[in-house]
DRENMIMAR-682772 format. One line per 10 residues: number of its first residue (from 1); for each residue x, y, z of N, C-alpha, C. Coordinates in nm, 4 decimals. Each point is the difference from the previous one (the first is absolute). Last residue first. Layout:
<recs>
NUM) X/Y/Z/X/Y/Z/X/Y/Z ~ ...;
</recs>
This chain:
<recs>
110) 3.2654/15.1290/11.9890/0.0777/-0.1132/-0.0057/0.0709/-0.0299/0.1294 ~ -0.2291/0.4022/-0.1328/-0.0929/-0.0950/0.0513/0.0490/-0.1340/0.0247 ~ 0.2251/0.3891/-0.2164/-0.0030/0.0019/0.1507/-0.0884/-0.1133/0.0667 ~ 0.1925/0.1406/-0.4634/-0.0377/-0.1248/0.0490/-0.0217/-0.0232/0.1491 ~ 0.0344/0.3985/-0.4435/-0.0198/-0.0323/0.1527/-0.0371/-0.1263/0.0147 ~ 0.3008/0.2629/-0.4216/-0.1283/-0.0747/0.0615/0.0002/-0.0192/0.1375 ~ 0.3047/0.2698/-0.4148/-0.0253/-0.0085/0.1466/-0.1470/-0.0750/0.0153 ~ 0.3603/-0.0551/-0.4304/-0.1353/0.0501/0.0559/0.0034/-0.0179/0.1358 ~ 0.3579/-0.1440/-0.2935/-0.0042/0.1668/0.0107/-0.1329/0.0367/0.0513 ~ 0.1645/-0.4814/-0.0765/-0.0753/0.0569/-0.0988/-0.0071/0.1792/0.0010;
100) 0.2841/-0.2840/0.2762/-0.0070/-0.0824/-0.1326/-0.1034/0.0698/-0.0943 ~ 0.0981/0.1772/0.4523/0.1217/-0.0261/-0.0653/-0.0276/-0.0655/-0.1598 ~ -0.3720/0.0954/0.2773/0.0682/0.1121/-0.0266/0.1195/-0.0211/-0.0679 ~ -0.1959/-0.3858/0.1673/-0.0677/0.0373/-0.1113/0.0326/0.1521/-0.0442 ~ 0.2135/-0.1856/0.3816/0.0227/-0.0876/-0.1294/-0.0680/0.0525/-0.1080 ~ -0.1214/0.1964/0.4225/0.1410/0.0313/-0.0470/0.0301/-0.0752/-0.1149 ~ -0.4027/-0.0935/0.1829/-0.0196/0.1449/-0.0410/0.1588/0.0527/-0.0527 ~ -0.0499/-0.4551/0.1800/-0.0564/0.0092/-0.1319/0.0007/0.1566/-0.0549 ~ 0.1555/-0.1038/0.4357/0.0856/-0.0365/-0.1023/-0.0684/0.0147/-0.1407 ~ -0.2543/0.0948/0.3759/0.1140/0.0951/-0.0002/0.0815/-0.0430/-0.1289;
90) -0.3405/-0.2951/0.1214/-0.0564/0.1162/-0.0704/0.1116/0.1072/-0.0126 ~ 0.1176/-0.4026/0.2231/-0.0389/-0.0216/-0.1431/-0.0454/0.1189/-0.0635 ~ 0.3098/0.0647/0.4379/-0.1460/-0.0424/-0.0367/-0.0019/-0.0306/-0.1451 ~ 0.4643/-0.0481/0.2669/-0.0793/0.0791/-0.0711/-0.1308/-0.0398/-0.0249 ~ 0.3960/-0.2162/0.1919/-0.1076/0.0394/0.0919/-0.0951/0.1056/-0.0740 ~ 0.3865/-0.2686/-0.1655/0.0154/0.1457/0.0153/-0.1013/0.0507/0.1162 ~ 0.0458/-0.4588/-0.1593/0.1425/0.0330/0.0066/0.0170/0.1676/0.0459 ~ -0.4271/-0.2556/-0.0744/0.0702/-0.0829/0.1031/0.1482/0.0548/0.0112 ~ -0.4739/0.2769/-0.1269/0.1101/-0.0566/-0.0582/0.0992/-0.0682/0.0984 ~ -0.5397/0.0643/0.0503/0.1345/0.0647/0.0317/0.1045/-0.0812/-0.0520;
80) -0.5663/0.0823/-0.0020/0.0933/-0.0906/-0.0595/0.1373/0.0858/0.0143 ~ -0.4586/0.0212/0.3190/0.0687/0.0756/-0.1076/0.1021/-0.0993/-0.0339 ~ -0.2838/0.0251/0.4042/-0.0717/-0.0466/-0.1235/0.0483/0.0749/-0.1185 ~ 0.1591/-0.0036/0.4811/-0.0108/0.1165/-0.0772/-0.1084/-0.0070/-0.1100 ~ 0.0933/-0.3949/0.2748/-0.0211/0.1193/0.0731/-0.0284/0.1348/-0.0612 ~ 0.1250/-0.4088/-0.2387/-0.1407/-0.0014/0.0592/-0.0271/0.1224/0.0959 ~ 0.3619/-0.0564/-0.4313/-0.0128/0.0213/0.1497/-0.1350/0.0163/0.0489 ~ 0.2742/-0.2374/-0.4492/-0.1312/0.0589/0.0489/0.0127/0.0318/0.1455 ~ 0.4109/-0.0196/-0.3767/-0.0678/-0.0813/0.1097/-0.1232/0.0843/0.0595 ~ 0.3403/0.0259/-0.4543/-0.0724/0.0395/0.0884/-0.0824/-0.0890/0.0852;
70) 0.4481/0.0900/-0.3600/-0.0706/-0.0797/0.0535/-0.0797/0.0719/0.1248 ~ 0.2818/0.1389/-0.5063/-0.0313/0.0151/0.1494/-0.1181/-0.0996/0.0478 ~ 0.3984/0.1354/-0.4301/-0.0934/-0.0818/0.0438/-0.0244/0.0122/0.1582 ~ 0.1781/0.3879/-0.3876/0.0396/-0.1434/0.0680/-0.1273/-0.0661/0.0418 ~ 0.0289/0.4304/-0.2456/0.0919/0.0157/0.1162/0.0384/-0.1355/0.0641 ~ -0.3246/0.0315/-0.3542/0.1290/0.0281/-0.0686/0.1025/0.0115/0.1265 ~ -0.3734/-0.3265/0.1305/-0.0106/0.1345/-0.0678/0.1400/0.0366/-0.0555 ~ -0.3472/-0.4027/0.2712/0.1138/0.0279/-0.0858/-0.0129/0.1317/-0.0736 ~ -0.2195/-0.2520/0.4608/0.0025/0.1139/-0.0972/0.1369/0.0054/-0.0741 ~ -0.3159/-0.3764/0.3532/0.1230/0.0565/-0.0510/-0.0370/0.1010/-0.1225;
60) -0.2233/-0.2403/0.4617/-0.0335/0.0689/-0.1046/0.1370/0.0567/-0.0759 ~ -0.0926/-0.4473/0.3639/0.0466/0.1340/-0.0375/-0.0554/0.0536/-0.1338 ~ 0.0006/-0.4273/0.2770/-0.1036/0.0887/0.0162/0.0534/0.1310/-0.0113 ~ 0.1963/-0.4266/-0.1011/0.0506/0.0665/0.1105/-0.0800/0.1255/0.0338 ~ -0.1350/-0.3364/-0.3307/0.0619/-0.0747/0.0962/0.0584/0.0836/0.1344 ~ -0.2126/0.2257/-0.3832/-0.0788/-0.0848/0.0707/0.0724/-0.0830/0.1228 ~ 0.0765/0.4347/-0.2976/0.0918/-0.1189/0.0203/-0.0753/-0.0570/0.1012 ~ -0.1502/0.3552/-0.3979/-0.0144/-0.0570/0.1233/0.0775/-0.1042/0.0267 ~ 0.0572/0.4734/-0.3302/-0.0420/-0.1587/0.0064/0.0000/-0.0370/0.1412 ~ 0.0400/0.4627/-0.3448/-0.0343/-0.0352/0.1275/-0.0202/-0.1709/-0.0008;
50) 0.2736/0.3981/-0.3023/-0.0562/-0.1356/0.0064/-0.0254/-0.0355/0.1420 ~ 0.1150/0.4605/-0.3580/-0.0138/-0.0586/0.1523/-0.0687/-0.1185/-0.0180 ~ 0.2837/0.2746/-0.3908/-0.1153/-0.0692/0.0563/0.0177/-0.0117/0.1293 ~ 0.1680/0.3113/-0.4786/0.0257/-0.0511/0.1245/-0.1070/-0.0781/0.0697 ~ -0.0258/0.2347/-0.4225/0.0417/-0.1323/-0.0167/0.0364/-0.0634/0.1470 ~ -0.1931/0.4336/-0.1363/0.1474/0.0106/-0.0123/0.0503/-0.1548/-0.0070 ~ -0.4471/0.1092/0.1340/0.0161/0.0324/-0.1419/0.1478/-0.0287/-0.0516 ~ -0.1407/-0.2996/0.4105/-0.0425/0.1349/-0.0451/0.0411/0.0401/-0.1318 ~ -0.1869/-0.4450/0.2803/0.0878/0.0280/-0.1142/-0.0245/0.1384/-0.0217 ~ -0.1059/-0.3756/0.3825/-0.0364/0.1266/-0.0314/0.1103/0.0574/-0.1052;
40) -0.2043/-0.5041/0.2460/0.0938/0.0914/-0.0961/-0.0621/0.1202/-0.0381 ~ -0.1049/-0.4289/0.3557/-0.0434/0.1212/-0.0415/0.1319/0.0756/-0.0694 ~ -0.1804/-0.5235/0.1392/0.1174/0.0769/-0.0083/-0.0685/0.1365/-0.0758 ~ -0.2539/-0.4011/0.0818/0.0492/0.0511/0.1385/0.1089/0.1025/-0.0080 ~ -0.2052/-0.2180/-0.3803/0.0538/-0.0981/0.0829/0.0562/0.0580/0.1319 ~ -0.0986/0.3673/-0.3154/-0.0080/-0.1180/-0.0402/0.0667/-0.0893/0.0938 ~ -0.1004/0.5278/-0.1224/-0.0058/-0.0896/0.1146/-0.0272/-0.1375/-0.0478 ~ 0.1643/0.5161/-0.2079/-0.0324/-0.1445/-0.0249/0.0199/-0.0732/0.1189 ~ -0.0061/0.5423/-0.2274/-0.0030/-0.0844/0.1262/-0.0381/-0.1623/-0.0428 ~ 0.2211/0.4925/-0.2345/-0.0639/-0.1283/-0.0118/-0.0093/-0.0752/0.1274;
30) 0.0576/0.5645/-0.1366/0.0591/-0.1185/0.0435/-0.0778/-0.1287/-0.0343 ~ 0.0336/0.5614/0.0229/-0.0215/-0.0861/-0.1112/0.0786/-0.1093/0.0379 ~ -0.2171/0.3619/0.3484/0.1196/-0.0789/-0.0643/-0.0554/-0.0873/-0.1115 ~ -0.2606/0.2748/0.3322/0.0092/0.0562/-0.1388/0.1175/-0.0760/-0.0831 ~ -0.2809/-0.2266/0.4490/0.1055/0.1119/-0.0349/-0.0190/0.0271/-0.1510 ~ -0.2618/-0.3295/0.2197/-0.0554/0.1326/0.0278/0.1099/0.1195/-0.0364 ~ 0.1236/-0.4667/-0.0279/-0.1179/0.0199/-0.0909/-0.0478/0.1382/0.0255 ~ 0.3209/-0.1400/0.2816/0.0617/0.0000/-0.1256/-0.1012/0.0540/-0.1025 ~ -0.1506/-0.1173/0.4359/0.0767/0.1226/0.0079/0.0636/0.0433/-0.1378 ~ -0.2281/-0.4256/0.0433/-0.0954/0.1216/0.0135/0.0701/0.1175/0.0025;
20) 0.2614/-0.3952/0.0329/-0.0629/0.0086/-0.1443/-0.0976/0.1415/-0.0012 ~ 0.1788/-0.1197/0.4010/0.1191/0.0441/-0.0784/-0.0737/0.0376/-0.1440 ~ -0.2665/-0.2171/0.3352/0.0172/0.1332/0.0043/0.1037/0.0699/-0.0826 ~ -0.0772/-0.4675/-0.0504/-0.0971/0.0731/-0.0552/0.0029/0.1566/0.0494 ~ 0.3309/-0.2926/0.1825/0.0266/0.0087/-0.1498/-0.1240/0.0885/-0.0695 ~ -0.0419/-0.0955/0.4642/0.1004/0.1098/-0.0277/0.0423/-0.0098/-0.1496 ~ -0.2935/-0.3125/0.1442/-0.0592/0.1306/0.0339/0.0992/0.1024/-0.0331 ~ 0.1128/-0.4599/-0.0620/-0.1086/0.0368/-0.1027/-0.0450/0.1575/0.0299 ~ 0.2943/-0.2039/0.3270/0.0656/0.0309/-0.1238/-0.0901/0.0531/-0.1075 ~ -0.1890/-0.1497/0.4018/0.0916/0.1287/0.0298/0.0585/0.0275/-0.1480;
10) -0.2321/-0.3983/0.0098/-0.0872/0.1206/0.0009/0.0659/0.1180/0.0351 ~ 0.2610/-0.3876/0.0070/-0.0588/0.0034/-0.1220/-0.1040/0.1370/-0.0120 ~ 0.1766/-0.1466/0.4275/0.1090/0.0559/-0.0862/-0.0444/0.0355/-0.1544 ~ -0.2921/-0.2158/0.2959/0.0107/0.1240/0.0343/0.1006/0.0821/-0.0682 ~ -0.0568/-0.4739/-0.0795/-0.1124/0.0782/-0.0378/0.0104/0.1510/0.0321 ~ 0.3296/-0.2967/0.1511/0.0004/0.0206/-0.1308/-0.1073/0.0799/-0.0537 ~ 0.1516/0.1042/0.4974/-0.0442/-0.1233/-0.0800/-0.0089/0.0203/-0.1490 ~ 0.3499/0.2578/0.3478/-0.1202/-0.0015/-0.0729/-0.0345/-0.1340/-0.0623 ~ 0.2806/0.0671/0.4690/-0.0040/0.0177/-0.1509/-0.1178/-0.0154/-0.0665 ~ 0.1852/0.1687/0.4995/-0.0984/-0.0842/-0.0553/0.0141/0.0207/-0.1703;
</recs>
């Protein structure tokens, strides 16, 4: 069963807010910008993470130095899962944040 447009937007809004909260609570020197449904995280070293919603295909996309990743929402596990690696969004964010900023953050709730 595919996500309705409203549910999709609610899920993306929730995950983006959770990501913002985790970064806000960290000691990292970074900038967060959420505009028109796109969340941008800019690290002190100039690297970025960009989260965007792809409404027509109901995916959450993540652009990082390591590449672009596409996530589908799995209703059974209530998690965002990468469509190419099956990695959970939280696991990937922890790894990519460490790679890009050198900081170890927990994104287990995602």
